[in-house]
C-alpha positions as CSV (number, residue, x, y, z in Angstrom):
1,M,-28.8,68.6,46.1
2,N,-29.0,69.2,42.3
3,K,-32.4,68.1,41.1
4,A,-30.7,66.3,38.2
5,M,-28.9,64.1,40.7
6,I,-30.5,61.1,42.3
7,V,-29.2,58.5,44.8
8,H,-30.5,55.0,44.7
9,E,-29.7,51.5,46.0
10,L,-28.5,49.2,43.2
11,I,-31.0,46.4,42.9
12,K,-30.6,44.9,39.4
13,A,-27.5,43.6,37.7
14,G,-26.5,44.7,34.2
15,N,-25.9,48.4,34.7
16,A,-23.6,49.3,31.8
17,S,-23.1,52.9,32.8
18,L,-21.9,51.7,36.3
19,E,-19.4,49.3,34.7
20,E,-18.1,52.1,32.6
21,F,-17.8,54.4,35.6
22,E,-15.9,51.8,37.6
23,A,-13.4,51.3,34.7
24,S,-12.5,54.9,34.9
25,F,-10.7,54.4,38.2
26,S,-7.2,52.9,38.4
27,Y,-4.8,52.1,41.2
28,P,-1.0,51.7,41.7
29,L,0.4,48.3,40.8
30,G,4.1,49.1,41.5
31,E,7.0,50.0,39.2
32,G,4.9,52.7,37.6
33,R,2.1,50.4,36.5
34,R,-1.6,50.6,37.3
35,F,-4.7,48.3,37.4
36,H,-8.4,48.7,37.5
37,I,-11.2,46.7,39.2
38,S,-14.3,45.2,37.6
39,H,-17.2,43.9,39.7
40,G,-18.8,42.7,36.4
41,K,-22.4,42.9,35.4
42,D,-23.6,41.9,38.8
43,Y,-21.9,44.8,40.7
44,G,-23.4,44.0,44.1
45,L,-22.5,40.3,44.2
46,F,-19.1,40.8,45.8
47,F,-20.8,42.6,48.7
48,R,-23.8,40.3,49.0
49,S,-21.4,37.4,49.3
50,M,-20.3,38.8,52.7
51,G,-23.8,39.3,54.1
52,E,-26.7,41.7,54.1
53,S,-25.5,44.6,52.0
54,A,-26.3,47.7,49.9
55,V,-24.6,49.4,47.0
56,L,-25.5,53.1,46.9
57,V,-25.2,55.0,43.6
58,A,-25.4,58.7,42.9
59,E,-26.3,59.5,39.3
60,G,-26.2,62.8,37.5
61,R,-27.4,63.7,34.0
62,N,-24.6,61.7,32.4
63,G,-24.6,58.7,34.6
64,P,-22.9,57.6,37.9
65,V,-20.8,60.2,39.7
66,A,-20.3,58.3,43.0
67,T,-20.8,54.9,44.7
68,I,-20.3,53.4,48.1
69,A,-21.0,49.9,49.4
70,V,-21.8,48.6,52.9
71,C,-22.4,45.1,54.3
72,L,-23.2,43.8,57.8
73,R,-20.5,41.8,59.3
74,E,-19.7,40.1,62.7
75,L,-16.5,41.5,64.2
76,R,-14.6,39.5,66.7
77,A,-12.4,41.2,69.3
78,P,-9.2,39.9,70.9
79,D,-11.1,39.0,74.1
80,G,-13.4,36.7,72.1
81,S,-16.4,39.0,72.2
82,H,-18.5,39.7,69.1
83,T,-20.4,42.7,67.7
84,S,-22.1,43.4,64.5
85,C,-20.7,46.2,62.4
86,A,-21.1,47.9,59.1
87,Y,-18.2,47.1,56.7
88,I,-18.0,50.1,54.4
89,G,-16.0,50.2,51.2
90,D,-15.7,50.8,47.5
91,L,-16.1,54.5,47.7
92,K,-15.7,55.9,44.2
93,L,-16.1,59.7,43.6
94,S,-15.7,61.3,40.2
95,A,-13.9,64.6,39.8
96,S,-16.9,66.1,38.0
97,A,-18.8,69.2,39.2
98,G,-21.4,68.2,41.8
99,S,-19.5,65.2,43.2
100,G,-19.3,66.9,46.6
101,R,-23.1,67.0,46.7
102,A,-23.2,63.4,45.6
103,L,-20.9,62.3,48.4
104,L,-23.1,64.1,51.0
105,A,-26.2,62.4,49.5
106,L,-24.5,59.0,49.6
107,L,-23.5,59.6,53.3
108,R,-27.1,60.5,54.2
109,D,-28.4,57.2,52.7
110,L,-25.5,55.3,54.2
111,Q,-26.2,56.6,57.7
112,S,-29.9,55.7,57.3
113,W,-28.9,52.1,56.3
114,C,-26.5,51.7,59.2
115,M,-28.5,53.3,62.0
116,V,-31.2,50.7,62.0
117,R,-28.7,47.8,62.0
118,T,-25.7,48.7,64.1
119,G,-23.8,51.5,65.8
120,A,-20.4,50.3,64.8
121,A,-18.5,50.6,61.4
122,V,-15.2,49.4,60.0
123,A,-13.6,50.4,56.7
124,V,-10.3,49.3,55.0
125,V,-8.4,51.3,52.5
126,M,-5.1,50.7,50.8
127,E,-2.2,53.0,51.8
128,G,-2.0,55.9,49.4
129,T,-5.8,56.2,49.0
130,A,-6.7,59.9,48.8
131,M,-10.2,59.7,50.1
132,T,-9.8,58.0,53.5
133,P,-12.8,57.4,55.9
134,E,-11.7,60.1,58.3
135,R,-12.2,62.6,55.5
136,Y,-15.8,61.7,54.6
137,S,-17.2,60.5,58.0
138,G,-18.4,62.7,60.8
139,R,-21.1,64.3,58.6
140,L,-24.9,64.0,58.5
141,G,-25.0,61.9,61.7
142,L,-22.3,59.4,60.4
143,A,-20.0,58.9,63.3
144,P,-16.4,60.0,62.8
145,M,-14.1,57.2,61.8
146,E,-10.6,57.0,63.2
147,R,-7.6,54.9,62.2
148,L,-7.5,51.7,64.4
149,G,-4.7,49.6,62.9
150,S,-3.2,48.2,59.8
151,F,-2.1,45.0,58.1
152,A,-0.2,44.0,55.0
153,I,-1.2,42.1,51.8
154,Y,1.5,40.0,50.3
155,Q,1.6,38.6,46.8
156,M,3.1,35.1,46.6
157,P,3.9,33.9,43.0
158,A,2.3,30.5,42.3
159,R,4.7,27.7,41.7
160,L,5.1,23.9,41.9
161,C,6.4,22.4,45.1
162,P,8.1,19.1,45.8
163,G,5.8,16.2,46.2
164,R,7.0,15.4,49.7
165,L,5.8,18.8,50.9
166,R,2.4,18.3,49.3
167,H,1.9,15.2,51.4
168,E,2.2,17.3,54.6
169,V,-1.1,19.1,53.8
170,A,-4.5,17.6,53.3
171,M,-7.9,19.0,52.3
172,I,-10.6,19.3,55.0
173,T,-14.3,20.0,54.9
174,P,-15.5,23.6,55.4
175,L,-17.3,22.7,58.7
176,D,-14.2,21.0,60.2
177,A,-11.9,23.7,58.9
178,I,-14.0,26.5,60.5
179,G,-13.9,24.7,63.8
180,L,-10.1,24.2,63.5
181,A,-9.5,27.8,62.5
182,E,-11.5,29.1,65.5
183,K,-9.5,26.8,67.8
184,L,-6.2,28.1,66.4
185,S,-7.2,31.7,66.1
186,R,-5.1,34.5,67.7
187,P,-6.2,37.4,69.9
188,E,-6.9,39.9,67.1
189,Y,-9.7,41.9,65.5
190,R,-11.2,40.0,62.6
191,F,-14.5,39.1,61.0
192,A,-16.1,35.9,62.0
193,I,-14.7,32.8,60.2
194,E,-17.5,31.5,58.0
195,K,-18.1,29.1,55.1
196,R,-16.8,30.8,52.0
197,D,-19.6,32.0,49.6
198,T,-19.1,30.0,46.4
199,R,-21.0,32.5,44.3
200,R,-17.9,34.8,44.1
201,S,-15.2,32.1,43.5
202,L,-14.7,30.7,40.0
203,M,-12.9,27.7,41.5
204,A,-14.4,25.8,44.4
205,P,-12.8,27.1,47.6
206,V,-10.3,24.6,49.0
207,W,-9.8,24.3,52.7
208,L,-6.3,23.0,53.7
209,K,-4.9,21.7,57.0
210,T,-1.6,20.2,58.0
211,R,-1.7,16.6,59.1
212,S,-1.2,17.5,62.8
213,E,-3.8,20.2,62.5
214,K,-1.6,23.0,63.7
215,A,-2.3,25.2,60.6
216,V,-5.4,25.8,58.4
217,A,-6.4,28.1,55.6
218,C,-8.7,28.4,52.6
219,L,-7.7,28.9,49.0
220,E,-10.3,30.8,47.0
221,D,-10.7,33.5,44.3
222,T,-13.2,36.3,43.7
223,R,-13.3,36.2,39.9
224,M,-17.1,35.7,39.7
225,A,-17.6,39.0,41.6
226,K,-14.4,41.0,41.4
227,R,-11.6,40.9,38.8
228,L,-8.4,42.9,38.4
229,F,-7.1,44.1,35.1
230,R,-3.8,45.6,33.9
231,E,-3.6,48.7,31.8
232,D,-3.2,46.6,28.6
233,G,-6.5,44.8,29.4
234,S,-5.0,41.5,30.6
235,E,-6.4,40.0,33.7
236,I,-4.4,39.6,36.9
237,R,-5.2,36.0,37.6
238,N,-4.6,35.8,41.4
239,C,-6.4,33.9,44.1
240,H,-6.4,34.4,47.9
241,L,-5.2,32.5,51.0
242,T,-7.8,33.3,53.6
243,C,-8.9,32.4,57.1
244,F,-5.2,31.6,57.8
245,Q,-4.7,30.4,61.3
246,F,-1.8,28.5,62.7
247,E,0.0,27.4,65.9
248,D,3.2,26.2,64.4
249,P,5.3,28.4,62.0
250,D,6.7,25.4,60.1
251,E,3.2,24.1,59.5
252,A,2.1,27.5,58.4
253,R,4.9,27.5,55.8
254,S,3.7,24.1,54.6
255,I,0.2,25.5,54.1
256,I,1.7,28.4,52.0
257,T,3.8,26.1,50.0
258,A,0.9,23.7,49.2
259,A,-1.4,26.7,48.4
260,R,1.2,28.1,45.9
261,D,1.3,24.6,44.3
262,L,-2.5,24.3,44.0
263,A,-2.7,27.9,42.6
264,F,-0.1,27.1,39.9
265,R,-1.9,23.9,38.9
266,A,-5.2,25.9,38.7
267,G,-3.7,28.5,36.4
268,F,-3.3,31.4,38.8
269,E,-0.3,33.7,38.6
270,A,0.0,34.4,42.3
271,I,-1.8,34.3,45.7
272,F,-2.8,37.4,47.8
273,M,-2.4,36.8,51.5
274,S,-3.2,39.2,54.4
275,L,-0.8,39.2,57.4
276,D,-1.0,41.2,60.5
277,S,2.2,42.4,62.2
278,E,2.5,39.3,64.4
279,R,2.1,36.8,61.6
280,T,4.5,38.8,59.5
281,E,7.2,38.6,62.2
282,I,6.6,34.8,62.7
283,L,6.8,34.1,59.0
284,S,9.7,36.5,58.3
285,E,11.9,33.8,56.8
286,T,9.3,32.8,54.2
287,L,8.6,36.5,53.4
288,A,12.3,37.1,52.8
289,D,11.9,35.2,49.5
290,P,13.5,37.5,46.8
291,D,10.7,36.6,44.4
292,L,8.1,38.4,46.5
293,P,7.2,41.9,45.6
294,P,6.9,44.4,48.4
295,P,3.6,44.1,50.4
296,S,0.8,46.5,50.1
297,G,-0.3,48.3,53.3
298,A,-4.0,48.2,54.3
299,L,-5.3,50.7,56.8
300,V,-8.3,50.0,59.1
301,Y,-10.7,52.7,60.2
302,G,-13.6,52.3,62.6
303,A,-16.3,54.1,64.5
304,G,-18.4,53.0,67.5
305,C,-16.2,49.9,68.1
306,L,-15.1,51.1,71.5
307,I,-11.6,50.0,70.7
308,A,-9.2,51.5,73.3
309,D,-6.0,49.7,72.4
310,R,-4.8,50.8,69.0
311,H,-1.9,48.3,69.0
312,N,-4.0,45.2,68.6
313,N,-3.5,43.1,65.5
314,W,-6.0,43.3,62.7
315,Y,-6.5,40.4,60.3
316,I,-9.0,40.9,57.4
317,N,-9.0,38.5,54.4
318,S,-7.5,39.9,51.2
319,S,-10.5,38.4,49.4
320,E,-12.8,40.9,51.2
321,V,-10.8,44.1,50.8
């Protein structure tokens, strides 16, 4: 590795050069538009909010040239078993000379972080991402990552709903909501349902259930730890419908309708919502709304998870992608 390049774990907030580095990356928004992500001055907060974590940064003479983040999560399998895994994300690699060496150095430190904690890893990337996990894994002792599944992220415009529909949905305490969500959960791969970390959400997370308790979800945002901006600098003010579990499709639609109403009243433009293939089929009538833009595909990669059936559903909250 070039002597002028160092790799370190991000410890302190307020790294202006890292903020500038992140702002140089943009992503497709549809219809020829693009957006960029900002984790703000406390770059690591988004990842800390999900558990024990590390943000690794490779810096050259002129500042950061590569980053990658990892956090320890509990993965639930369709049979109900649990295993800890490293959730890897936020790989950013500049096109500058030496970035290849920076990537190798990051992978070396990433492997060291993972090997003392778990033998399994999961990563999620959006469809169209150039640097997928199968391209950078399998080096320096980091197990090869293979594609395991996919899910879709929908964007539902926020809007007011009739008062009679709002009465079908009520707020519920986080503890009761988590218990209900576990009860209604489907056979799928997902991270453990946990109390939402309020440090990353500008609004207090709101847990919703239907009166007969056949559907439950949480409405939250990530604006304290991760914001999205258009090319003109305006913020994409979206929130997320997460931990979405249901037994009855009609009651699931009631949750979505109430969430869109709450989001509108809170000043949000739209709601991001992850759906696996099974949920997408069940809610096809709701998703046929002409106001909805096409969903974004998310691809799941993994290593060491001993997953034999690649056709199982994956459900990962949009707020954690």
